[in-house]
C-alpha positions in Angstrom: 87.7 -141.3 68.9 85.7 -140.3 66.0 83.6 -138.8 69.2 86.5 -137.0 70.5 87.5 -135.8 66.6 84.6 -134.0 66.4 84.6 -132.3 69.7 88.0 -130.9 68.6 86.9 -129.6 65.6 84.2 -127.9 67.4 86.1 -126.9 69.9 88.3 -125.1 67.5 85.8 -123.7 65.2 84.5 -122.0 68.6 87.9 -120.6 69.4 87.9 -119.1 66.1 84.5 -117.5 66.1 85.7 -116.0 69.7 88.7 -114.6 68.2 87.4 -113.2 65.2 84.6 -111.3 67.1 87.5 -110.1 69.9 89.1 -108.5 66.9 89.2 -104.5 66.7 87.6 -102.8 64.1 90.1 -100.3 62.3 88.9 -96.6 62.9 87.5 -94.5 59.9 87.4 -90.5 59.8 83.8 -90.1 59.9 82.2 -89.0 56.6 81.2 -85.2 56.6 77.8 -84.5 56.4 76.7 -81.9 53.5 73.4 -80.6 55.1 72.5 -77.9 57.4 72.7 -79.3 60.9 72.3 -77.9 64.6 72.4 -79.0 68.1 71.4 -78.0 71.4 72.0 -78.4 75.1 70.4 -77.1 78.4 73.3 -75.7 80.9 71.6 -75.2 84.0 70.6 -77.5 86.4 68.0 -77.6 89.5 64.4 -76.4 89.4 63.2 -73.7 87.0 62.3 -71.1 89.7 60.5 -67.9 88.8 62.8 -65.0 88.1 65.9 -67.7 87.3 66.9 -68.2 83.9 67.3 -71.2 82.0 70.4 -71.3 79.8 70.7 -73.2 76.4 73.6 -73.6 74.1 72.5 -74.2 70.4 74.8 -74.9 67.8 74.3 -74.6 63.8 76.9 -75.9 61.2 76.9 -76.4 57.5 80.0 -77.0 55.2 82.3 -74.0 54.8 82.2 -74.3 50.7 78.2 -74.4 51.0 77.4 -71.2 52.1 76.8 -68.9 55.3 74.5 -68.9 58.3 71.8 -66.1 58.2 70.2 -66.2 61.3 69.4 -68.3 64.5 66.1 -67.5 66.7 63.9 -69.0 69.5 60.4 -69.2 70.0 59.4 -70.1 73.7 55.6 -71.3 74.6 55.5 -68.6 77.1 56.8 -65.4 76.2 59.8 -64.9 78.8 60.4 -61.9 81.3 62.7 -59.1 80.7 65.9 -59.9 80.7 65.5 -63.1 78.4 68.1 -62.9 75.3 69.8 -64.6 72.8 73.5 -63.9 72.5 74.6 -62.1 69.2 78.4 -64.0 70.2 79.3 -67.3 69.3 80.7 -69.4 72.2 83.8 -71.4 72.3 85.7 -72.9 75.0 89.7 -72.2 74.8 92.4 -74.8 76.3 92.3 -73.1 79.7 88.5 -73.8 79.7 87.3 -70.2 79.4 84.5 -69.0 77.3 85.3 -67.1 74.8 82.5 -64.7 72.6 82.5 -64.1 69.0 80.4 -61.0 67.8 78.5 -63.0 64.9 75.7 -60.2 64.3 73.6 -57.3 65.7 72.1 -57.5 69.4 69.0 -59.9 69.4 65.6 -58.6 68.9 62.6 -59.4 70.9 58.9 -60.1 70.1 56.6 -61.8 72.0 57.8 -65.3 72.2 60.7 -64.9 69.4 63.9 -63.9 70.2 66.2 -63.6 66.8 69.5 -62.9 65.8 70.6 -61.8 62.3 74.0 -62.7 61.5 76.3 -60.1 60.3 79.8 -62.7 60.1 80.6 -64.5 57.0 80.5 -67.6 59.2 79.2 -71.4 58.5 79.5 -72.4 62.0 78.1 -70.8 65.5 77.3 -71.8 68.8 74.8 -69.2 70.5 74.0 -69.3 74.4 70.0 -68.2 74.9 68.9 -67.3 78.6 65.5 -67.2 79.5 64.0 -65.4 82.4 61.5 -67.8 84.0 57.9 -65.3 84.0 55.1 -65.7 86.9 52.7 -66.7 83.6 54.5 -70.3 83.9 54.4 -70.7 87.5 53.4 -74.4 87.9 53.6 -75.1 84.1 55.3 -76.5 81.3 57.5 -74.4 78.7 59.2 -75.9 75.6 61.9 -74.1 73.2 62.0 -74.0 69.3 65.3 -73.0 68.2 65.9 -72.6 64.5 68.5 -71.2 61.9 68.6 -70.3 58.3 71.4 -70.4 55.5 72.0 -68.7 52.1 71.5 -72.3 51.2 68.1 -71.8 51.4 68.2 -74.7 53.9 66.2 -74.0 57.5 67.1 -76.4 60.8 65.2 -76.8 63.9 65.4 -78.4 67.6 62.6 -78.5 70.0 63.8 -78.6 73.8 61.5 -79.6 76.3 58.9 -79.4 77.7 60.6 -78.3 80.9 58.8 -78.3 84.5 58.5 -74.7 86.3 58.0 -74.3 89.8 55.5 -72.9 92.1 58.4 -72.3 94.1 59.6 -68.7 95.4 63.3 -67.9 96.0 64.6 -65.3 98.2 68.6 -65.1 98.8 71.0 -63.4 101.5 68.8 -61.6 103.8 70.2 -60.5 106.3 69.0 -61.1 110.2 70.4 -59.5 113.2 69.2 -59.8 116.8 67.3 -57.1 118.3 67.1 -55.5 114.8 66.1 -57.3 111.8 65.4 -59.9 113.9 61.3 -60.8 112.6 61.2 -62.9 109.3 58.0 -63.1 107.3 57.2 -66.4 105.0 54.4 -64.7 103.2 56.6 -61.5 102.2 59.6 -63.4 101.9 61.6 -60.4 104.0 63.0 -59.8 107.4 61.5 -56.6 109.5 62.5 -54.3 112.3 60.1 -54.4 115.4 58.6 -50.8 114.2 58.1 -52.9 110.9 57.0 -56.4 112.3 54.3 -54.4 114.4 52.7 -52.7 111.2 52.8 -56.5 109.6 51.9 -58.4 112.9 49.7 -61.0 110.9 53.2 -61.6 108.7 55.5 -62.7 110.9 56.2 -65.8 111.0 59.3 -66.5 113.4 61.7 -64.4 115.1 65.8 -64.4 114.8 68.1 -64.2 118.1 71.1 -65.0 119.4 72.2 -65.8 122.9 75.1 -67.0 124.8 73.7 -68.6 127.7 75.5 -70.7 130.1 75.3 -74.4 130.1 73.1 -74.0 127.1 73.9 -74.5 123.7 71.5 -71.6 122.3 73.2 -69.9 119.7 71.7 -68.3 116.8 67.8 -69.3 116.8 64.8 -69.3 114.8 61.6 -69.4 116.7 58.1 -68.8 116.6 56.3 -65.9 118.5 54.0 -68.2 120.0 56.6 -70.5 121.9 57.7 -70.4 125.3 59.2 -67.8 126.4 61.9 -69.5 127.8 63.2 -69.7 123.9 62.4 -66.5 123.7 64.9 -64.6 126.9 64.3 -61.5 127.0 62.3 -60.7 123.7 59.7 -58.2 123.7 57.6 -59.0 120.8 55.7 -56.2 118.7 51.9 -56.0 119.1 49.9 -58.7 117.5 53.2 -60.8 116.6 52.0 -63.9 118.0 51.8 -66.7 115.0 52.4 -70.5 116.0 55.0 -71.6 113.2 56.4 -75.1 113.0 59.8 -75.6 111.8 62.0 -78.8 112.1 66.0 -78.2 112.1 67.8 -80.2 109.1 71.6 -80.8 108.5 73.6 -81.8 105.9 70.9 -80.2 103.1 72.6 -77.5 101.5 70.3 -76.5 98.4 72.5 -75.4 95.8 70.3 -72.9 94.6 70.2 -71.8 98.4 73.8 -72.4 99.1 75.2 -71.6 96.2 78.2 -73.9 96.9 79.6 -77.2 95.2 77.0 -79.6 96.4 74.5 -81.1 93.9 71.4 -81.1 95.9 68.0 -79.0 95.1 65.0 -78.9 96.7 62.0 -78.8 94.5 58.0 -79.1 94.8 57.9 -82.6 95.4 59.9 -82.1 98.7 57.6 -79.1 100.1 54.3 -81.2 99.3 55.5 -84.9 100.8 56.9 -83.4 104.0 54.8 -83.7 107.4 55.4 -81.2 109.8 52.2 -81.9 111.8 54.5 -82.8 114.6 57.3 -80.5 114.2 58.4 -78.3 117.5 58.1 -74.3 117.4 61.5 -73.7 118.0 65.1 -74.5 116.5 67.8 -73.6 118.7 71.8 -73.7 117.8 71.6 -73.1 114.0 74.7 -73.3 112.5 76.1 -72.2 109.2 74.9 -74.3 106.3 72.0 -76.0 108.8 68.7 -75.1 107.6 64.9 -75.5 108.6 61.6 -76.7 107.1 58.8 -74.1 108.1 55.1 -74.2 107.9 53.2 -71.2 108.6 50.7 -71.4 111.5 47.9 -70.8 108.9 48.7 -73.5 106.8 49.3 -71.4 103.2 52.8 -71.9 103.0 56.3 -74.4 103.4 59.5 -73.1 103.3 63.3 -74.4 103.6 65.6 -72.0 105.5 69.2 -71.9 104.7 71.9 -70.4 106.8 74.3 -69.0 104.8 76.8 -67.7 107.2 76.4 -66.6 110.8 78.4 -64.1 113.0 78.2 -64.7 116.7 80.3 -61.1 117.7 77.6 -59.1 115.6 74.8 -61.5 117.0 73.5 -62.0 113.0 73.3 -64.4 110.2 72.6 -64.5 106.6 70.1 -66.7 105.4 68.0 -67.6 102.0 64.7 -68.9 101.7 62.9 -71.5 99.3 58.9 -71.1 99.8 56.3 -73.5 98.5 52.2 -72.0 98.3 50.2 -75.1 99.4 
C-alpha cells in the first residue's frame, strides 16, 4: 500500500511538472534598443564570376529621437571593377512586393576600395543596396567587405561580410550560332565565327555547329569536333587548319541558372570542372535540344567548358548558346 501511495504521488508531481513545462510563455514586446545598429545580407546566389555583380543590402538605424544618419560606406578588400556603386536611395518593399527607392543622399563617390554616400535627408533609418562588379584581379581569390555608417550622435557602426570565393570561371551569354554561317565555336575566345574568321583563327576553333534533318536519323542540332568522323559533319567543308579533336559529353537537365536564367537553382562551379573526367568522351554530340548542354574539354587540355543550349530554331537552322569556361 505504501509503495502504491508513493507511486501515485510521484506520478502526480511528474504530471504537474509536464503541464508547467508545456505552458506557453506570454508574448512581450521587445524592448527598443537605444544604440546605433546595422545589419547586412548578400542578395545574389551562385558562383561569383568575373564581370558579374555581387549584391548586398546594408541596413542601419537608431531611434529617431536620438539623431540622424550622416553617411554610409563600403570598403572592399579588392577594388571593384567599373560599375561598382552604393545606392543613394533607401529601399523598402511595398505590399505588392515591389522595391521602392527613396533618395537619401548625393550619388555615391568611389575612391579606390571605398564607396561612400553622404546623407542629405533627415533620416534615422535606411537600407542601401551595394553592387560590387567583380574585377579580373580577384580571379581565384577571396574578397571581403566592411560596411560602416556614422550618425549625428558621434556613433559609428560596422559590419563585415565575407570572405567570398571568387571563381576562376569565365562566362559568355547568348551567342548565336547558325548552320553554314556563324557555325564555328572557339572556347579560347568564348566566341563564334563564320568560315572566313575561322580560317584566320584556325588554332582556336574547337567545335562546329550544324543542323541536319536526315531521314531515319535523329541528328538535328549538333556540336561536333572538326576532327570527328566526316559522317558527323555531312556536307561541311572545313576552313583550312580547322582540325581540333575536342571531346564533349551531352548533359540533360543541367540548367545552370547563370547560363539559363531560368527558375532552376542549379549552379556549375569551379569544383565541377576540376572533378569531371572527359578522357573517354566522344568528339561529337548530335540531337542537341533546347535546355540541354554539353561538357567540353579542348584538344590542348587548356580549358573545360559547359555549353548550354538556350534555344533552337529548326526552320532557320540556328541556336542560341551560353558558355561557362574554366582554365585548367
